[in-house]
C-alpha positions, -999 to +999 in steps of 0.1 A: -589+830+461-580+822+497-547+807+502-540+771+511-530+761+545-492+762+548-489+728+567-514+713+540-489+728+512-460+710+528-478+678+537-468+679+575-488+680+606-493+710+627-468+697+653-440+688+628-405+696+638-381+720+620-362+691+603-395+675+592-405+709+577-373+713+560-372+676+545-406+684+532-397+714+514-367+702+500-387+673+484-412+698+471-386+723+459-366+698+439-399+683+425-415+717+412-385+737+405-391+755+372-357+745+356-369+709+360-402+713+345-398+734+316-428+721+300-452+723+330-467+761+336-479+750+371-447+740+384-434+776+394-468+782+411-464+753+432-427+760+437-436+795+449-465+782+470-441+755+487-413+784+491-437+808+509-449+781+532-414+771+543-402+807+549-431+811+573-429+777+591-392+777+591-390+809+614-402+804+649-417+838+652-437+836+621-449+801+627-462+812+661-481+841+645-494+819+617-506+792+642-526+817+661-539+840+634-533+821+601-528+840+570-543+873+586-510+876+606-491+887+574-517+909+559-518+948+561-516+955+598-505+922+608-468+910+611-462+917+575-432+911+550-437+872+551-453+864+520-434+855+486-437+890+473-418+904+504-385+891+517-385+859+493-364+874+467-334+873+490-342+841+503-312+819+511-312+782+498-281+773+513-294+752+541-320+734+519-295+724+489-264+724+507-258+686+502-267+690+465-248+723+456-220+719+483-221+735+517-247+754+537-246+785+556-211+797+571-195+769+544-160+761+551-129+759+528-128+727+509-100+702+515-090+679+487-080+645+497-050+632+476-058+610+446-054+571+450-028+553+430-028+520+412+002+498+408+001+465+386+025+440+401+033+408+383+044+379+405+050+341+400+026+314+408+050+302+433+051+337+450+013+337+448+010+304+467+039+310+493+035+347+499+066+372+492+079+406+499+086+429+471+099+465+468+083+488+444+093+524+433+063+546+424+063+583+411+040+603+437+030+637+445+042+644+480+038+673+503+065+702+496+093+699+520+102+735+517+068+750+523+055+722+542+022+718+520+013+757+525+023+766+492+038+799+503+073+809+501+091+804+534+085+835+557+055+843+541+019+828+549-012+825+528-038+852+533-077+852+533-092+850+500-106+885+492-134+870+469-149+844+493-137+857+527-119+825+535-149+803+531-140+785+499-174+790+483-194+820+469-231+824+465-243+829+428-278+844+423-299+832+396-331+851+396-347+843+431-326+811+435-294+812+452-268+785+452-232+780+463-202+772+441-166+767+448-145+802+447-131+807+414-099+825+428-089+802+454-107+770+441-121+762+475-089+766+497-101+798+512-065+812+510-044+832+484-007+831+480+008+862+471+045+848+473+045+813+459+071+787+469+097+784+445+099+746+448+063+738+443+052+771+425+023+776+452+009+739+448+022+728+482+031+695+464+060+682+446+068+651+423+088+624+438+095+586+436+088+566+467+100+531+476+077+508+493+079+473+507+048+454+496+041+421+515+022+396+493-001+372+515+001+336+507-027+324+486-034+356+468-052+352+434-050+369+400-068+404+399-067+409+438-059+442+451-038+450+483-047+486+499-019+505+514-038+534+532-021+568+531+004+559+504-013+576+476-007+612+465-006+639+491-037+662+494-036+697+486-024+722+512-021+697+537-049+676+531-047+638+537-029+614+515-050+591+492-044+553+491-022+531+472-038+499+456-016+472+443-033+449+418-020+414+414-014+397+381+002+362+381+025+352+354+016+321+333+034+289+344+052+265+326+036+234+342+005+244+363-027+262+356-047+277+386-082+275+391-093+292+425-072+272+449-068+241+426-039+234+400-042+215+368-015+200+348-011+179+320+006+145+328+023+128+293+021+091+297+039+066+273+017+045+252+031+013+269+025+026+305-009+036+296-016+003+282+003-019+308+002+003+340+030+016+357+041+045+380+052+080+373+066+109+392+050+144+387+059+177+401+040+196+427+044+232+439+062+218+469+081+188+458+073+159+440+046+130+441+041+095+426+010+084+407+001+048+401-012+042+366-036+015+362-033-007+331-056+004+302-057+039+313-073+063+285-061+098+275-081+124+293-084+104+326-080+130+356-060+120+388-068+140+416-043+146+444-058+160+475-042+189+494-016+195+468-031+229+454-027+263+470-037+272+504-063+299+502-060+332+514-093+335+528-105+297+534-070+287+548-075+253+532-053+237+505-069+230+472-063+199+450-039+191+420-056+177+391-034+157+368-048+153+332-034+122+314-021+127+280-014+095+262+018+104+241+021+090+204+056+077+200+078+101+177+110+093+157+105+056+156+135+033+145+126+004+120+125-021+148+100-001+166+078+002+135+080-034+128+068-042+163+040-018+160+030-032+127+028-068+143+008-053+173-017-037+150-021-068+130-029-088+163-052-061+175-072-061+145-081-098+149-103-090+177-112-054+176-140-054+199-118-068+227-088-046+221-103-014+209-138-012+226-139+027+222-131+025+183-159-003+178-183+018+200-177+048+178-179+033+146-212+018+155-224+055+164-212+065+129-230+038+111-263+048+131-256+084+121-256+077+086-285+053+086 
């Protein structure tokens, strides 16, 4: 059976660039790799076919010969050695699968950035509204001051890893398939430490407690995070620091409840004030405010004070303060108060529709409900 055209196998045009050929092969190799298709006996055949095509077309000299002579260029007497049965067994997949398995040809030692840290900070509602500056003390892994992050005893230096030759990675051959892995001896650093630093025991880092000043912006809300770049843990062997994330948690307030940039509060009103009307004074986050209570105000009514909420961190506009009226039932009554209330109740019952319209309406709904 004659072989299929290599360009047709990879699904590319004859003028395809090296990058196009590489992308096409990578796609087919991942699709037909036998390990991914254990139940498909034809997968290995397709995989080998694509591999053979790529090996030829990715080599400029072989591609030129193939373009001129076709498959005859690699038969006996031709250029030779290009098929799957020739040099394919030692084929290097580093460039193809480098982005998947970590690194390509001439891989470099790995640099591990330091870990990010999270700090939960509890603040008051007033601090959230006005902004604040807080100091925190956190445990963190910092660069060793004795060896300056090298991990080696002062006066000595790390040496090139004998296993990976300083690359930080080694190749593992699995049949005809070769992949790169982190070096098990140096763990990707590319260096070996024969005389470890006594302070950090060769890690290049020591545990310390660091004090930081954290600025809380005005208007910050519950659950928001502040990022402090470079204040996380130090990376291994001189690698960059991670970041510190300060997560804000606002303590419950005795008067106000926050909803975005708005504030809500309950406003107890006496029975007499609710019935006759009056004026009451309420607190705000900044000072105080007065509210005029109309006569016959019912429990549950909401008074809105514009601009008395919190100035938003992103919107830069103030929210509102919503005051919820709670008509308070008198407690610890004297005999005289009880006497007056009984007299008041008796007079009210003489004309319920007039004095208790909501009660009358509710009773009518109850009668309709029970038929």
